[in-house]
C-alpha positions as CSV (number, residue, x, y, z in Angstrom):
1,M,-188.9,100.7,4.2
2,F,-190.2,98.3,1.5
3,P,-189.0,98.6,-2.1
4,D,-191.3,100.3,-4.6
5,F,-192.6,97.2,-6.4
6,A,-194.7,99.3,-8.7
7,N,-191.5,100.5,-10.3
8,P,-190.5,97.9,-13.0
9,M,-186.8,98.9,-12.7
10,I,-186.8,98.1,-8.9
11,C,-188.4,94.8,-9.7
12,G,-185.8,94.1,-12.3
13,L,-183.0,94.9,-9.9
14,L,-184.4,92.6,-7.3
15,M,-184.9,89.8,-9.8
16,S,-181.3,90.2,-11.1
17,V,-179.9,90.0,-7.6
18,A,-181.7,86.7,-6.9
19,F,-180.8,85.4,-10.3
20,S,-177.2,86.4,-9.8
21,V,-176.9,84.6,-6.4
22,G,-178.6,81.5,-7.7
23,T,-176.6,81.3,-10.9
24,F,-173.3,81.9,-9.0
25,I,-174.1,79.0,-6.7
26,T,-175.1,76.7,-9.5
27,L,-172.0,77.5,-11.6
28,A,-169.7,77.3,-8.5
29,E,-171.1,73.8,-7.8
30,K,-170.4,72.7,-11.4
31,L,-166.9,74.1,-11.2
32,S,-166.3,72.1,-8.0
33,I,-167.0,68.9,-9.9
34,L,-165.3,69.8,-13.1
35,G,-163.5,66.5,-13.2
36,D,-166.9,64.8,-13.9
37,Y,-166.9,66.6,-17.3
38,G,-163.6,64.9,-18.3
39,G,-163.1,61.7,-20.4
40,R,-163.7,59.4,-17.4
41,G,-166.4,61.5,-15.6
42,W,-170.1,61.1,-15.3
43,H,-170.8,64.0,-17.5
44,T,-168.3,63.4,-20.3
45,W,-169.2,64.9,-23.6
46,E,-168.1,61.7,-25.4
47,V,-171.2,60.0,-24.1
48,F,-173.6,63.0,-23.9
49,R,-173.1,63.8,-27.6
50,L,-174.2,60.4,-28.8
51,D,-178.0,61.0,-28.7
52,R,-177.7,64.4,-30.4
53,T,-175.7,63.6,-33.6
54,T,-178.8,63.9,-35.7
55,R,-179.6,67.4,-34.6
56,T,-178.8,70.2,-37.1
57,V,-176.3,72.2,-35.0
58,F,-174.4,69.1,-33.8
59,R,-174.5,67.5,-37.2
60,Y,-173.1,70.4,-39.2
61,F,-170.8,71.8,-36.5
62,P,-169.4,68.8,-34.6
63,Q,-166.0,70.2,-34.0
64,L,-167.4,73.4,-32.6
65,A,-169.7,71.4,-30.3
66,N,-166.8,69.2,-29.2
67,R,-164.6,72.2,-28.3
68,L,-167.5,74.0,-26.6
69,F,-168.7,71.1,-24.5
70,D,-165.6,69.2,-23.5
71,I,-164.0,69.8,-20.1
72,K,-162.0,72.8,-21.2
73,G,-165.0,74.4,-22.8
74,V,-167.1,73.8,-19.7
75,A,-164.3,75.3,-17.5
76,L,-164.1,78.4,-19.7
77,M,-167.9,78.8,-19.9
78,T,-168.4,78.3,-16.2
79,S,-165.7,80.7,-15.2
80,T,-167.1,83.3,-17.6
81,G,-170.6,82.8,-16.3
82,L,-169.4,83.1,-12.7
83,M,-167.7,86.4,-13.5
84,G,-170.8,87.8,-15.1
85,A,-173.0,86.6,-12.2
86,A,-170.7,88.2,-9.7
87,I,-170.3,91.5,-11.4
88,M,-173.8,92.2,-12.5
89,V,-175.0,93.0,-9.0
90,F,-172.9,96.2,-9.1
91,Y,-174.8,97.7,-12.0
92,R,-178.4,98.7,-12.5
93,P,-180.7,97.1,-15.1
94,K,-180.7,98.7,-18.5
95,S,-177.1,99.8,-18.2
96,V,-174.5,98.4,-20.8
97,P,-172.3,96.7,-18.1
98,F,-175.4,95.0,-16.6
99,F,-176.4,93.8,-20.1
100,V,-173.0,92.4,-20.8
101,C,-172.9,90.6,-17.4
102,I,-176.4,89.2,-17.6
103,L,-175.7,88.0,-21.1
104,L,-172.6,86.2,-20.0
105,A,-174.3,84.5,-17.1
106,Y,-177.4,83.6,-19.1
107,S,-175.5,82.3,-22.1
108,T,-173.5,80.0,-19.8
109,T,-176.6,78.8,-18.1
110,F,-178.4,78.2,-21.4
111,L,-175.4,76.4,-23.0
112,L,-174.8,74.1,-20.0
113,N,-178.5,73.2,-20.0
114,V,-178.2,72.3,-23.7
115,R,-175.1,70.2,-22.9
116,D,-176.5,68.4,-19.9
117,V,-179.9,67.1,-20.9
118,Y,-180.0,64.5,-18.1
119,G,-180.4,64.9,-14.4
120,G,-181.7,68.5,-14.6
121,D,-184.5,70.0,-12.5
122,G,-187.1,72.7,-12.5
123,S,-184.7,75.3,-11.1
124,Q,-182.5,75.2,-14.3
125,Q,-185.6,75.8,-16.4
126,M,-186.6,78.7,-14.2
127,Y,-183.2,80.3,-14.4
128,T,-183.3,80.0,-18.2
129,L,-186.7,81.8,-18.3
130,V,-185.8,84.5,-15.8
131,G,-182.4,85.1,-17.5
132,A,-184.1,85.4,-20.9
133,A,-186.6,88.0,-19.4
134,L,-183.7,90.0,-17.9
135,V,-181.8,89.9,-21.2
136,V,-184.8,90.9,-23.3
137,G,-186.6,93.2,-20.9
138,F,-183.8,95.0,-19.1
139,N,-181.2,95.8,-21.8
140,P,-180.4,99.4,-22.6
141,W,-182.3,99.5,-25.9
142,T,-185.6,98.0,-24.9
143,S,-188.8,100.1,-24.3
144,L,-190.7,100.3,-21.0
145,S,-193.5,98.3,-22.6
146,V,-191.2,95.3,-23.3
147,T,-189.9,95.6,-19.7
148,K,-193.4,95.3,-18.4
149,I,-194.1,92.3,-20.7
150,A,-190.9,90.6,-19.4
151,L,-192.2,91.0,-15.8
152,A,-195.6,89.6,-16.7
153,F,-193.9,86.7,-18.5
154,V,-191.9,85.8,-15.4
155,A,-194.9,86.0,-13.2
156,A,-196.9,83.8,-15.5
157,Q,-194.1,81.2,-15.6
158,A,-193.9,81.2,-11.8
159,C,-197.7,80.6,-11.5
160,L,-197.5,77.9,-14.2
161,A,-194.6,76.2,-12.5
162,Y,-196.3,76.0,-9.1
163,C,-199.7,75.0,-10.6
164,T,-198.4,72.3,-12.9
165,S,-196.3,70.8,-10.1
166,G,-199.4,70.7,-7.9
167,I,-201.5,69.1,-10.7
168,A,-198.8,66.5,-11.3
169,K,-199.0,65.6,-7.6
170,V,-202.8,65.5,-7.6
171,V,-202.8,62.6,-10.2
172,S,-200.1,60.8,-8.2
173,P,-201.6,58.2,-5.8
174,I,-198.7,58.4,-3.4
175,W,-199.0,62.2,-3.1
176,R,-202.8,61.9,-2.7
177,S,-202.2,59.4,0.1
178,G,-199.9,61.8,1.8
179,D,-197.0,59.3,1.9
180,A,-194.8,60.9,-0.8
181,L,-192.9,63.2,1.6
182,V,-191.6,60.4,3.8
183,S,-190.6,58.4,0.7
184,I,-188.7,61.3,-0.8
185,I,-186.9,62.2,2.5
186,A,-185.9,58.5,2.8
187,T,-183.9,58.5,-0.5
188,K,-180.2,58.9,-0.7
189,S,-180.3,61.8,-3.2
190,Y,-182.8,64.0,-1.5
191,G,-182.9,62.4,2.0
192,S,-182.4,63.7,5.4
193,E,-182.0,61.6,8.5
194,F,-183.2,64.4,10.7
195,G,-186.3,65.1,8.5
196,L,-187.1,61.4,8.2
197,R,-186.9,60.9,12.0
198,I,-189.4,63.8,12.5
199,M,-191.8,62.7,9.8
200,S,-191.7,59.0,10.9
201,Q,-192.5,60.1,14.5
202,A,-195.5,62.2,13.3
203,P,-197.1,60.4,10.3
204,R,-200.3,62.5,10.6
205,M,-198.4,65.7,10.4
206,S,-196.4,64.4,7.4
207,R,-199.6,63.5,5.5
208,L,-201.1,66.9,6.3
209,V,-198.0,68.8,5.1
210,C,-198.0,66.7,2.0
211,R,-201.6,67.4,1.1
212,I,-201.4,71.1,2.0
213,T,-198.4,71.4,-0.3
214,V,-200.5,69.9,-3.2
215,V,-203.4,72.2,-2.6
216,L,-201.3,75.4,-2.2
217,E,-199.3,74.7,-5.4
218,V,-202.5,74.1,-7.4
219,L,-204.1,77.3,-6.1
220,F,-201.0,79.4,-6.2
221,P,-202.0,81.4,-9.4
222,L,-205.1,82.7,-7.5
223,A,-202.8,84.8,-5.4
224,L,-202.5,87.3,-8.2
225,F,-206.2,87.9,-8.2
226,G,-207.0,87.9,-4.5
227,P,-206.5,90.6,-1.8
228,K,-203.1,91.6,-0.6
229,W,-203.1,89.2,2.4
230,V,-203.6,86.2,0.0
231,L,-200.5,87.3,-2.0
232,I,-198.4,87.8,1.1
233,A,-199.5,84.4,2.4
234,A,-198.7,82.6,-0.9
235,L,-195.3,84.2,-1.2
236,S,-194.5,83.5,2.5
237,W,-195.5,79.9,2.1
238,G,-193.4,79.7,-1.1
239,L,-190.4,81.2,0.6
240,L,-190.7,78.8,3.6
241,F,-191.3,75.9,1.3
242,H,-188.1,76.5,-0.6
243,V,-186.0,77.3,2.5
244,V,-187.1,74.0,4.1
245,N,-186.3,72.1,0.9
246,A,-182.9,73.8,0.7
247,F,-182.0,72.7,4.2
248,V,-183.7,69.3,4.3
249,M,-183.3,68.1,0.7
250,G,-180.4,70.1,-0.5
251,L,-182.4,71.9,-3.2
252,N,-180.6,75.2,-2.7
253,T,-180.9,76.4,-6.3
254,F,-184.7,76.2,-6.2
255,L,-184.8,78.8,-3.5
256,W,-183.1,81.5,-5.6
257,A,-184.7,80.4,-8.8
258,F,-188.2,81.0,-7.6
259,L,-187.3,83.9,-5.3
260,S,-186.2,85.7,-8.4
261,T,-189.8,85.5,-9.7
262,Y,-191.4,87.1,-6.6
263,P,-190.7,90.7,-7.6
264,A,-192.5,90.1,-10.9
265,L,-195.4,88.5,-9.1
266,I,-195.7,91.4,-6.7
267,Y,-195.5,93.9,-9.7
268,C,-198.3,92.1,-11.6
269,W,-200.5,92.0,-8.5
270,I,-200.1,95.7,-8.2
271,Q,-201.1,96.2,-11.8
272,L,-204.2,94.1,-11.2
273,H,-205.0,95.9,-8.0
274,P,-204.1,99.6,-8.7
275,A,-206.2,100.9,-5.8
276,G,-204.6,98.5,-3.3
277,G,-201.1,98.5,-4.7
278,H,-200.0,102.0,-3.7
279,H,-198.0,102.5,-0.5
């Protein structure tokens, strides 16, 4: 039996579960490399703070920033965020315990993104947006109208993320040629010997997959306005796309970040197609 996606609370619950899993994985990974945030690590605050000394918060409250963003502060924030992400799945949206947990998880995600301005990716931005929507739209004191607006906001951001990613690829000569996929898989950071071997043996398939990805990303927002099968096809492609990227390229956080937006996309489709959205 499928969830009632016409119910904003059910959609919020599903969003929060995906957000919780993704945030837990992200923070657990950061905690596993905590040493990199120390004085001799790649992410030491002694270096990261240098380009932000002119900003208001860091200029007027340098000691607070130093304590918050040094290795001890990162350890405390990460542990707190992990606790919030783990516990929130046991409570329903709009309950006080849920709000406390989502606030802890979201605050940690937000502050770590403020701290680490280099080497980030789109999943971090999506977690920030989804977390903000959960905090604003699913706290105990908000109205149903605000909850619906939060869902619409998440759906719009998902469409925008896919579409802008596709447009960026359209203007890229290597993506238009169809050779981008092989080049990415051949790198050390996002590479895969298995994937490279398959793509190298089937160059035509590689180019076809590359170009199909561009087209589907650009056209993704149209899924909200098309018939149900178009939405199902778009979400199925998105899920497969992120699962493959997680296994081949190691982009595991993208899977949960974008999966957390799918309940909002389905909810908005139902609102745009009231006759076809009822079970």
